[in-house]
N, C-alpha and C positions, 0 to 999 in steps of 0.2 A: 504494500500500500504506500503510495507516494503522498507526501505532504505538499500542499500548494505553497509555492515559493513565498507568497505574501504572508502566510502564517509562519513558515519555517524561518524566515529571515527578517522578522521584525527586529528593530534595534533594541538591545537588551542592556540592562545595568550589568557592569562587569566588576566582579569581586576578585581581588588578588589576596587571599588570606596569608600567603607566604611572601607577599611583596612582588614587585616586578623583577625581571632579571637584572643583575647588577651591571652587566656589560651593555653599553649603549647600542651596539649593533643587534644584540639579542632582544633588547627592549623594543627596538624598531620592528624586528621580525614578529615578536610576540604580539605587538599591537596590531600588525597586519593580520595575523591569524585570528585574533580576537574580533577584528572587523569582519573577516571572512565568515566567522562563526556566528555573526549576528550581533556582535558587541557594539555598543555606542561609545566611540572613543572619547566623547565628552563626558561620559559618566563612568569613569574608572574609579574604583575605591581600592586604593593600594597601600594604605597606611599600615605598614607591617608593625605588628606588636610582638611582644615576647610570649604570647600565648594565644591559643585558639579561643579560649574563653573571653579574653579581652576583645579580640577581633569580633567575635559573635555578639558581645555586649554592645559594641559600637554599631555594627551594622543592623542589629535587630531593631534599632530605633528608626530605621529608614523605611518609610511607608511604601516605597517603590519596589520593595523586594517581594516578588511573587515567583514561585518556582519556575513556571514556564516562561517567565520574562527575565530570567537571571542567567548569567553566564559566570561560571566560577573557573578561574584559570589557576592552575597549580604549576609552580615553577621550580620547585626543588624535589627531585625524584629519588634521591638517594639518602636514606633507605626508602624503598618503595612502600614498605609497610607503614611508614609515617603518613603517607598520603591516604591510605585506607583508614587509619586511625583519625586523621584530621577530618575526613569526610564524615565519619560516623559521629564524631563529637560536634561538628558544625550542624549536621542534620538534627541531632538531639537538641541542640540549643535553639536552632531556627528551623522548625519543621517545614516552613514554606519553601526551603531550598531543595527539598527532596525531588522536585520535578525539574530542577535546573539542569542546564547543560554543563557537565563537568569536563573541562579540557585540561589535558596535561601538555604543557609546553616542554619539549624535550630537547636538551642540548646533548647530543651523543658524545661530544668532546668532554663534557663534564661527567657524564654518566654512561660510559661505554657498556656497562653490564645491564642496562635497563631491560633490553629484550629478553635476556635469559631469566632475569628476575620476574618479569611480567609473565612469562610462560610458566614459571614455577608456581606463582600465586594465582594464576588464572589463565586466560588465553587471549591472543590477539587475532583479529579477524582478517589480517593481511600483513604485508610487509610494512616496516616502519616508514619507509619513504612514500607509502601510499595513504598516509593518515588513517591508520586502522582504528577500530574501536577496541579498547582493552576491556574485557569482561573480567572483573576482579572478584575478590571474595564477597560473599553475601549478595551475589547477582547485581553488583554495581557496575555501571558503564561509564567509560571515559573515552573521549576522542583524544587520540594521541597525535600531536603535530610536532614535527621536529624541524629544526631550523633549515634543513636541506629540502623540505617539502616545498615544491614550487608550483605544483599543479592545483590551481584553485578548484578545478572540476573534481579532483579526488577528495578534497575537503568537503565540497558540496555533497558528493555521494555518501560520504561517511556521516555527515550531519543527518541526512535522511535516515540512515540506518540507526544512528544514535537516538533520534527522536522516536522512531518506532520502538526501540528497546525501552526507552523511558516510558512510553505509553503502556507497553505490555507489563512493565514492572508495577505501574500504578493501577492497572486493571484489577488485580485481585483485591487490593485495598478498597477500590471503589465498589466492587461487588459486596465486600464485607460491610462497608458503611451503609449501602443501600439495604442490605438484609437487616441490619440493626434498626434502620429507620422504619422498616415495615412492622417491627415488633410493637 
């Protein structure tokens, strides 16, 4: 099932809970990918803090945060288990981000072992250069873009796949909520 481009690519609030990449060139690439993924480059929230809880406390006051209208970009991939932990803690503190697009910006020069670690903790839907979706622990989904990805069409195709996976993940919860409402 394909998503209409108007729905899939509305401009979204962009959260950087780990901050933006330190290197200026990587910041530029990362901003480009955030834009390709539907991010509004004028609405980046990237104030890094020393804890997920402080970041969550800060962004939870922002009324524009709605899961399907938010893009969360993760920039530090090593150790990869920290990303899984960060997501679970952020979703627990801000349940509205459960339907967000989670993007991993990967610099393979900084983390050359990402692919093997990702395969050990879950699986990738394609080659790193093709902007695959990483299906991680607890059926979580992340679009992985690396600085060498240059094909916007690959990112677009993977976004459609990611959006479908997000909808499928939310479906059981929606059915459960509907069943509870009928009681």
